ZATOR-330541 format. One line per field, with one value per residue (C-alpha): x, y, z; residue in one letter; residue number from 0. Coordinates in steps of 0.05 Angstrom, whole numbers. Example, Ala and Ser with C-alpha at 12.3 -4.5 7.8 and 13.67 -1.06 7.14 Angstrom:
<nodes>
east: c(246	273) $
north: c(-90	-21) $
up: c(156	143) $
res: c(a	s) $
n: c(0	1) $
</nodes>
This chain:
<nodes>
east: c(2424	2372	2303	2239	2187	2119	2132	2096	2139	2122	2179	2170	2205	2214	2220	2294	2360	2363	2288	2290	2351	2319	2253	2287	2331	2271	2235	2294	2289	2217	2177	2119	2128	2087	2123	2103	2126	2114	2131	2171	2113	2153	2210	2162	2129	2198	2210	2143	2163	2230	2195	2143	2200	2227	2158	2135	2078	2090	2037	2052	2021	2025	2028	2058	2085	2085	2009	1977	1915	1958	1995	1932	1899	1961	1968	1893	1897	1957	1922	1858	1898	1946	1917	1984	2049	2107	2164	2165	2224	2222	2266	2234	2270	2300	2368	2371	2420	2408	2456	2440	2420	2394	2352	2278	2225	2196	2261	2266	2193	2193	2252	2220	2153	2181	2240	2209	2134	2130	2164	2117	2055	2076	2095	2032	1990	2028	2045	1973	1971	2039	2016	1955	2000	2051	2110	2141	2205	2215	2278	2288	2342	2380	2448	2519	2497	2456	2518	2571	2529	2535	2552	2500	2452	2435	2361	2376	2423	2371	2317	2361	2383	2309	2302	2356	2320	2254	2282	2310	2245	2201	2248	2236	2162	2148	2197	2144	2102	2159	2169	2242	2260	2327	2358	2415	2458	2489	2545	2554	2516	2516	2443	2401	2400	2475	2479	2482	2543	2576	2572	2635	2689	2737	2685	2670	2744	2750	2691	2719	2787	2754	2724	2772	2749	2760	2695	2626	2577	2518	2450	2453	2506	2454	2398	2438	2443	2369	2352	2397	2361	2295	2321	2326	2402	2387	2333	2366	2381	2334	2343	2408	2440	2478	2529	2541	2593	2658	2689	2672	2647	2688	2667	2595) $
north: c(2520	2534	2541	2537	2537	2511	2501	2443	2398	2342	2294	2239	2174	2193	2125	2111	2140	2213	2222	2195	2237	2299	2288	2282	2343	2385	2362	2384	2451	2458	2432	2384	2329	2289	2230	2174	2103	2049	1984	2001	2014	1992	2039	2097	2085	2086	2155	2178	2152	2190	2254	2245	2242	2307	2337	2349	2318	2267	2244	2179	2159	2096	2127	2109	2175	2146	2147	2215	2194	2172	2237	2280	2241	2249	2323	2334	2299	2341	2406	2384	2372	2431	2480	2489	2457	2505	2461	2404	2357	2311	2255	2189	2154	2089	2068	2005	1973	1982	1963	1998	1947	1901	1948	1932	1984	1967	1985	2052	2069	2051	2097	2155	2143	2147	2194	2245	2236	2230	2297	2329	2299	2324	2394	2399	2383	2426	2489	2517	2517	2552	2604	2618	2631	2669	2631	2563	2522	2464	2422	2362	2309	2301	2267	2277	2228	2285	2324	2271	2211	2141	2080	2024	2073	2119	2116	2140	2195	2218	2221	2262	2308	2322	2345	2397	2427	2422	2458	2516	2523	2523	2573	2623	2610	2611	2665	2720	2681	2680	2605	2584	2521	2487	2418	2381	2333	2280	2234	2167	2162	2106	2086	2024	2043	2030	1972	1921	1949	1968	1896	1886	1917	1926	1966	2008	2023	2041	2089	2121	2132	2165	2220	2277	2281	2205	2190	2162	2206	2184	2211	2265	2299	2310	2328	2389	2423	2409	2444	2502	2512	2515	2568	2643	2635	2616	2668	2695	2627	2596	2553	2526	2457	2446	2391	2350	2299	2309	2340	2283	2332	2396	2428	2431) $
up: c(2275	2222	2254	2213	2268	2246	2172	2139	2097	2048	2032	1981	1996	2068	2101	2088	2066	2046	2056	2127	2146	2116	2152	2219	2208	2188	2250	2293	2258	2282	2223	2218	2166	2117	2085	2038	2028	1977	2011	2074	2123	2184	2166	2155	2223	2255	2224	2253	2322	2318	2298	2353	2403	2376	2390	2319	2279	2224	2175	2139	2073	2030	1961	1894	1867	1796	1800	1794	1833	1892	1893	1888	1945	1989	1976	1988	2056	2076	2055	2090	2154	2153	2103	2069	2046	2056	2033	1982	1978	1917	1941	1919	1863	1838	1811	1769	1721	1647	1591	1525	1473	1527	1569	1567	1553	1621	1657	1621	1632	1706	1719	1682	1714	1785	1778	1730	1727	1803	1811	1760	1793	1862	1839	1797	1859	1909	1869	1866	1942	1946	1895	1938	1999	1956	1984	1979	1975	1927	1930	1885	1893	1828	1820	1795	1741	1712	1692	1680	1658	1685	1643	1648	1682	1624	1641	1712	1688	1638	1691	1738	1682	1669	1741	1731	1671	1707	1768	1727	1688	1750	1785	1729	1727	1802	1825	1819	1869	1920	1908	1906	1867	1873	1873	1905	1866	1910	1888	1921	1988	2039	2033	2020	1946	1943	1992	1936	1901	1967	1991	1949	1994	1935	1897	1958	1967	1894	1899	1962	1930	1870	1915	1930	2002	2007	2042	2024	2061	2104	2082	2136	2093	2039	2087	2112	2044	2031	2097	2078	2011	2049	2097	2094	2089	2017	2005	1941	1911	1860	1799	1825	1830	1894	1882	1945	1923	1960	1898	1850	1798	1802	1736	1711) $
res: c(m	i	f	l	e	g	r	k	v	l	i	t	g	g	s	r	g	i	g	r	a	t	a	i	l	f	a	k	a	g	c	d	l	a	i	n	f	m	n	q	k	e	a	a	e	k	v	r	e	e	i	d	k	i	g	r	e	c	l	v	f	k	a	d	i	s	q	n	n	d	v	n	s	m	v	k	e	v	i	d	k	w	g	r	i	d	i	l	v	n	n	a	g	i	w	t	y	g	e	m	g	k	m	s	e	k	t	w	a	e	t	m	k	i	n	v	d	g	v	f	y	t	c	n	a	v	v	p	h	m	k	e	k	k	r	g	w	i	i	s	v	s	s	t	a	a	v	r	g	e	a	f	h	s	h	y	a	a	s	k	g	a	l	v	s	f	t	k	s	l	a	a	e	l	g	p	y	n	i	r	v	n	c	v	a	p	g	w	v	d	t	d	m	c	s	g	v	f	s	d	p	d	f	r	d	k	v	q	e	s	i	p	l	r	r	i	p	p	p	e	d	i	a	g	p	i	l	f	l	a	s	d	l	a	r	h	i	t	g	e	v	l	n	v	n	g	g	s	v	l	c	t) $
n: c(0	1	2	3	4	5	6	7	8	9	10	11	12	13	14	15	16	17	18	19	20	21	22	23	24	25	26	27	28	29	30	31	32	33	34	35	36	37	38	39	40	41	42	43	44	45	46	47	48	49	50	51	52	53	54	55	56	57	58	59	60	61	62	63	64	65	66	67	68	69	70	71	72	73	74	75	76	77	78	79	80	81	82	83	84	85	86	87	88	89	90	91	92	93	94	95	96	97	98	99	100	101	102	103	104	105	106	107	108	109	110	111	112	113	114	115	116	117	118	119	120	121	122	123	124	125	126	127	128	129	130	131	132	133	134	135	136	137	138	139	140	141	142	143	144	145	146	147	148	149	150	151	152	153	154	155	156	157	158	159	160	161	162	163	164	165	166	167	168	169	170	171	172	173	174	175	176	177	178	179	180	181	182	183	184	185	186	187	188	189	190	191	192	193	194	195	196	197	198	199	200	201	202	203	204	205	206	207	208	209	210	211	212	213	214	215	216	217	218	219	220	221	222	223	224	225	226	227	228	229	230	231	232	233	234	235	236	237	238	239	240	241	242	243	244	245	246	247	248	249	250	251) $
</nodes>
């Protein structure tokens, strides 16, 4: 078991799916958590209740990460409360349909604003505090779409590809400050984000058959690799993309 006693963790989009699973796993590893939500207040409060039962602290914020003011206010409150943020997990994101030639500017811009700008805003607010402490861990959630593309979701693939380049750049920039920057790239995951397409059992079966391990993982299977990247087991890993996709993308 990886144990990170007393570390302070900020996870964006921590009320459901991968964010929720990651928050709970970090709490079990001895961390205190701060999470944000946009609309799912009840779900976020349930995460806080679960973390309370584990015996760790959980701060919950309503914050739109596509808005710089919201992010700055959230980070300030966390720093005022704890004095530091040791680990940042950039998890919040959206996945919407977009056919080229028919996609609206609004659809493109919304995806970039949340999936890319939100990560920039959060890192830009947190990194100065990590530099001051001369240590930190940043893990962003990218996607297999970043490396293989995804028809009818080019805006999503582009946003996740940006996170890969952003991760590598920050790793080189922040390494001298003892700040490690990595990302995980999940494939299909059984979360609310995919519940719409998975409501078609034939499509779900088709997806499952396309994965070499023949399974669609729960979000806990992504949370584990995120925890690993924040641990000393990964102390010489930075600027990397850890693919967690059951073998869906074998060559990158």
